[in-house]
N, C-alpha and C positions, 0 to 999 in steps of 0.2 A: 768380701767380708763374710765368713761362714759363721752361722749362728752357733754351731757346735763348739767354736773356739771361745765363745763368750761365757765365762764361768764365774763371774763375780758381779756383785752389785755395782762396783765402781765402773766396770765396763759398760753396764746398761745405762748408768747415769751419763757417761760420756757420750753414748749414742744419742741420748735424749737431748743433750746440749748441742749436738751437731745438727745444723739446719738442712743438711743435704737430704734429698729424697732417698738416696741409697742408704744412709744411716737410719732413717726412719723406717724404711722397709725391713732392714735387718732387726730393728728394735721390735717390730711387730712379730716377726718370727721368733725372736728370742723370748718374748713374753709368753707366747704360746708354749714354747719348750719348758719354760719354768713352771707352767701349770699342768704339765703332763706328769703322770705318776712316776715314770722312770727318771725324770729330771727334777724331782721336787726337792730343790736344794735351798729354797728360801723359807724363812720363818713366816708366820702369819703376818707379822708387822711389815716385813719386806714385801709380802704379796700385796698388802693394802697400799703400800707406797707405790709399787709399780702399777697397780690398777689406777691410782690417781694420776700418775704420769701419762698413762695411756688415755685416760679420759680427757686430758688437756690437749693431747696431740692428735687424737683419732680423726677429728674433723679436718685437720690439715694434711692428712695422708691421702694420697690419691685413691680413687674408688676401687681400683683393681687390687690394691694392697688391703683395703678394708674388707673386700670380698674374700680375699685369701684368709685373713684372720677369722672372718665369720665362719668359713668352711672348717678351719682348724678347731675353733672353739665349740662348734655345734655339737660335737660328740664328746666333749669334755665336761663331765659332771662336776668338776672342781673349779670350773672357770668362774671368775668373780661376777656376781649378779649385776653390779653396776655397769661393767663393761659389756656384758651380754645384752643387758637391757638397752644400752646405747646403740649397739649394733642392730638390735631388733627393731628399733625405731628409725633406722637409717633408710636410705632409698631401698626399694624392694630388691634390687640387684645384690645389695649387701645383706639385707635382712632375711632373705628367703631361707638360707640354710639354718640360721638360728631359729626362725619361726617354725620351721618344719620339723626340727629334730632336737633342739636343746631341751634338756631336762632341768636346767637351772631355772628357767622361767616358771613362775608359779601361776596358778589359775588367775589370780587378781592381776598379774602382769599381762597375761594374754587377753583378759577381758578389757583392760584399759587400752591395749593396742587395737583391739577390734573396734572399740568405740571412737577412737581418735585418729586412726590411721586409714590408709586408702584401701580400696577393695582388693588390691593385689596382696596386701598384708593379711587380710581376712581369709582369702583363698589359701594362702600358705599355711595358716593356722588350721584351717579345715582339713588339710592334708596330713596333719600329724599322725603318727602311728596310733596314738591313743588321744582321745579328746573327751574331757570330763563333761558331765551334764551341765554344770554352770557355763562352761565355755561354749558348749553346743547351743545353749539357750541364747547366749550373747550373739552367736553367729546367726541364729534364726531371726533375732530381733533386727538385724540389718535389713531384712526384707529384700535382699539382693538375690536374684534368681541364680546367678552363677555361684555365689558363696554357698547358698543352701543346697544347690545341686551337688557341689563338691562334698559337702558334709554328708549328705544322704548316701553318696557313693562310697563313703569311708566306713567300712564295717567295724573299724576300731573306735568309732565315735559312739559314746554313750548318749542316747537321746531319751529323755523321760517320756512316759506314756502320754502325759498331758501335751507336751510339745509335739509328739508324734501325731496326736489327734489333730492338732492345729494344722500340721503339714498335710495330713490327709484331706482336711477341709480345703486348704489352699490349692491342692492338686486339681480341684475341679476347674480352676481358672488358669493354673500353671501346669500344663500337660507335661512339661519336661520333668516334673517331680515324680510322675507316676511310675515310670520304669524303675527308678532307683528305690522308691518306696516298696514296690512289689518284691524286690530282692533283699530287703532288710531282714536279716535273720531274727531280729528281736521284735518284729512287728506282730502284735497280738492278733489272734484269730478274728476278734471283733473288728479291729481296725482294718485288717486285711480284707475282710468281707465288705466293709464299707467302701474301701478303695476300689474293689472289683465292681461294686455297684456303680460307683461314680464313672469309672472307665466305660462300663457297659452302656450307661445312660448317654454319655457323650458320643460314643460310637453309634448308638441307636439313632440319635438326632441327625448325625451326618448321613447315615444310610437312608433314613426316611426322606431327608431333604434332597438326596441325589439319585435315588433309585425308586423304581415302581415296585413297592412291596407292601404287603398288608402289615400295618404296625402291630396288630395283635399277634400275628404269627411271629414277627420279629421279637416282640417282647417275650413270648414264650420260649423262643430259642435262646435268647440272652439269659433269661432266668435259669433255664435248665443247664446251660453251660456253667454258670457261676456255681450253682448247687453241686454240679458234678465235681468241680474243682475242690470243694470242701467236703466231698463224700456224703452229700445229703441226697435224700430221695426226692426226685422230681414228681410233684403232684400233677395229675391230669386236670387241667384247668377248665375243660369244657363243661358247660352247665348240664345238669341232669334234666333233660326235657322229656316230659311224658308224651308218649305216642297215642295215648287214649286206650290202649290195650290194658285191661285190668291186671294181666299177668306181667306187664312190663315193670321192672324193678323201680323205675322212676315213678310210675303210677302208685305202686305199693308204698313207696316212701312218702308220696304226697298224702296218701290216706292216713298213714301213721302220724304225719305232721299235723293234719287237721284234727285227728282224734286226741292228740296230746293237748291241743289248745282247748277243745271242747270239754275235756275232762279237768281243765283248770290247772294242769301241770305245766306251769310256765317255764320252769327250769328245763324240763324235758323238751318242751317245744323249742326253746332257744337253741338247745344243743342239736336238735333234729334240723332246724332251719339252717344252722351253721353247716351241718354235714351235707344237707341237700343242696345248698347254694355254693358250698366249698369256699365260704368266707370265714375269716377269723372271728372268734366269738366276740371280741371287743368291738369289731366293726358291725357285727350283726346287732348287738345291743344298741349301738348308736343309731343304726338304721331303724330299728323297731320303735324307738322312742322319740325320734326326731320330729320336729314340727313340720307340717306340710305333707309328709308321706312320700315325697318324690323318690327318695332312695328305695323305700319299700316297694313302690310301684315298679321301679326299674328291675329290682331283683325278681319280683313276682312275674313280671312280663317275660323276663329272660328265661326263667325256668318253667314257664308254661302254666302257671297258676291262673285260673279264671278270675274274672273281675270280682265276683261275689266273694271269693276266698280272700282276695286282696283287701276288700272292704271289711270283711270280718276281722282280719288281722289288724288292719289299721285302726278300727274302732276300739278293739280290745286293748291295744297298747297305747293309743293316743289318750284314751280316757284314764289309763292307768298312770299317767304322768302325775307327779306330785302336785297337789293343789288343784287338779283339774278333774271334774266329775263327768263332763260331757264335751262332745265335739260340736263346735258351731257349724250351722248348716253351710255357711259360706266356705269354710275350710273343707268340708266334706265334698262340696260341689267342685272345688278346685282340684281335689285329689282325684275324683272320678274323671274329670276332664283331662287331667294330665295322663292318667292311665289309658284313656281311650285314644289320645293323640299319639302316644308313644309307639314308635315302630319297634317290632320285635328284634330286628337285626341290630338296631341302635342300642337297645337294652342289653342284648347279648354282648356287644362290643364293650359296653361300659362294665358289665359284670366281669368279663375276662380281664379287664384292666384292674378292677378292684381285687381280683383273686391273686394278683401279683404279690410278691414278697414286699413287705412294708419298706424295707431298706431300698429296694429298687424303685418303688413308687416315690419315695422321698428324693432319691437321686434324680428321677425324671422331672419332678417338680422344680428342682433347683436349676437344671439345665434348660428347662423350658421357660424360665422366668426371663422377661425382656431385659 
């Protein structure tokens, strides 16, 4: 029975009444032909009638025939939504062509399938030529690594900046996301850099755990690599340590640093201290005003400032804290003891770490958390 010979509604109804598998298979093919543009011979009322017939028969037709109908209707923009939706919710062998290609399904139809059908249905949707932001959000909400990985690999998927940010965060614990995220053409520079820091921090932890290498040297190499990827200048992180020679640039900088503080030019001093230590201004201000003075002691020891200079700076800024007019003797004694006991190399190692990019430091903190 050739579907091309079926040219009337009466013939289709006759097929529908025939309980043989052969007739039902022919009916499926005929229905598809009736919805194709070159064979559009039915009125809208007839189309609705035939869709209803199919909705009642579809579950009784063997899976291979349903699969064939799904493949035929997947590329048909005029296919009836009810029938397409039924096929989309069928077993994945039937549903896959519809889910991957049908333009008849609306976003709300796809989201509902994502929420209530199996992982295989979700993956098929993630592979569509285009995926809208609402559908992408629903796929991400599944928290399924395979589903999200498929979505990220699909350059036709529209993913919001907010959702992309969440996936970058997730990539710290789900390494399979990282490669796909790096290749996303719409990944913002800010998120891309954050992702690179996360990857670098994870790699750094693996290298330190498995190889004999100076962590500070590794950090410097990691940071310089990421900065080069984004076309940024790599700063020399080594502390400026005075050799004691008055003509030494570090000694001259130290003298200018002390002069600015003695002259009461606090803003100038803060900027010089930042430049001298090669630390960010925000971090320098926090160190200068923090209680206890441990951070200040570390920086001073690392850049070669003598104890009396450390104490002068400590007293000046500690007493300058809001609501505080003087430093208690016990606090001063603890600060002096800490400075005396601090090893220069340990101070330099800490300073080198603080000189790192804040994005890298944050990534390191996250991967080092137990």
